[in-house]
C-alpha positions in Angstrom: 0.0 0.0 0.0 1.1 3.5 -0.7 0.0 7.0 0.2 -0.6 9.0 3.4 -2.2 6.0 5.2 1.2 4.2 5.7 3.4 5.6 8.4 6.2 3.0 8.1 6.9 0.2 5.6 6.2 -3.3 6.7 9.3 -5.5 7.2 9.7 -8.6 5.0 9.8 -11.8 6.9 10.6 -15.3 5.7 8.5 -17.4 8.1 5.3 -17.5 10.1 7.4 -17.7 13.3 9.2 -14.5 12.3 5.9 -12.8 11.8 4.6 -14.0 15.1 7.7 -12.7 16.9 7.4 -9.4 15.2 3.7 -9.0 16.0 4.4 -9.7 19.7 6.5 -6.5 19.8 5.1 -4.3 17.0 2.9 -1.3 17.4 0.6 -1.5 14.4 -0.4 2.1 14.7 3.1 2.9 13.5 2.3 1.1 10.2 -1.4 1.7 9.6 -4.1 4.2 10.2 -7.4 3.0 11.7 -9.3 3.2 8.4 -7.1 0.4 6.9 -8.3 -2.2 9.4 -11.1 -4.5 8.5 -12.9 -7.1 10.7 -12.1 -10.6 9.5 -12.8 -14.1 10.8 -10.4 -17.0 10.7 -12.9 -19.9 11.0 -10.4 -22.7 10.8 -8.2 -21.0 13.5 -11.2 -20.3 15.7 -12.3 -23.9 15.5 -8.8 -25.1 16.3 -8.6 -22.8 19.3 -12.0 -23.9 20.5 -11.1 -27.6 20.1 -7.8 -27.1 22.0 -9.6 -25.2 24.8 -12.2 -27.9 25.0 -9.5 -30.7 25.1 -7.7 -28.8 27.9 -10.9 -28.4 29.9 -11.3 -32.2 29.9 -7.9 -32.8 31.3 -7.9 -33.6 35.0 -5.7 -32.0 37.6 -5.2 -33.5 41.0 -6.1 -31.3 44.0 -5.9 -31.7 47.7 -8.8 -30.5 49.8 -9.5 -31.1 53.5 -13.1 -32.1 54.3 -14.7 -33.2 57.5 -14.7 -36.9 58.0 -18.5 -37.0 58.4 -18.9 -35.3 55.0 -16.6 -37.8 53.3 -18.6 -40.7 54.9 -21.9 -39.2 53.6 -20.3 -38.7 50.2 -19.2 -42.3 50.1 -22.7 -43.5 51.1 -24.3 -41.4 48.5 -21.8 -42.6 45.8 -22.4 -46.2 46.8 -26.2 -45.7 46.4 -25.6 -44.3 42.9 -23.0 -46.9 41.9 -20.2 -44.4 41.6 -16.8 -43.8 43.1 -17.0 -41.2 45.7 -14.4 -39.0 44.0 -16.4 -39.1 40.8 -19.6 -38.1 42.7 -17.7 -35.3 44.4 -16.4 -34.0 41.1 -19.9 -34.1 39.5 -21.5 -32.3 42.5 -18.8 -29.7 42.5 -19.1 -29.2 38.8 -22.9 -28.9 39.0 -22.7 -26.3 41.8 -20.0 -24.2 40.1 -22.1 -24.2 36.9 -25.1 -23.0 38.9 -23.1 -20.2 40.5 -21.7 -19.0 37.2 -25.1 -19.1 35.5 -26.7 -16.6 37.9 
């Protein structure tokens, strides 16, 4: 592009990695005016990011939590009645409650 809209010339880069490194530090207002920007969608990239985020959300991470013994016994009894492991039931109950809290 030429004309008054460009403030600086864009550098030439040989790889996507080089572009990524440059973009991490670049101030695009030094190269473009606001009227040159257009909204675009990168559907394949968006899908990839969504898929990666979903996959990461499914990964488990061990945690340590102190609970009263009576609560653990009740949890084990409830899990037994439902045919589940008590840790599975605890995770399901925690997930359900957190989802409720976030939806309000």
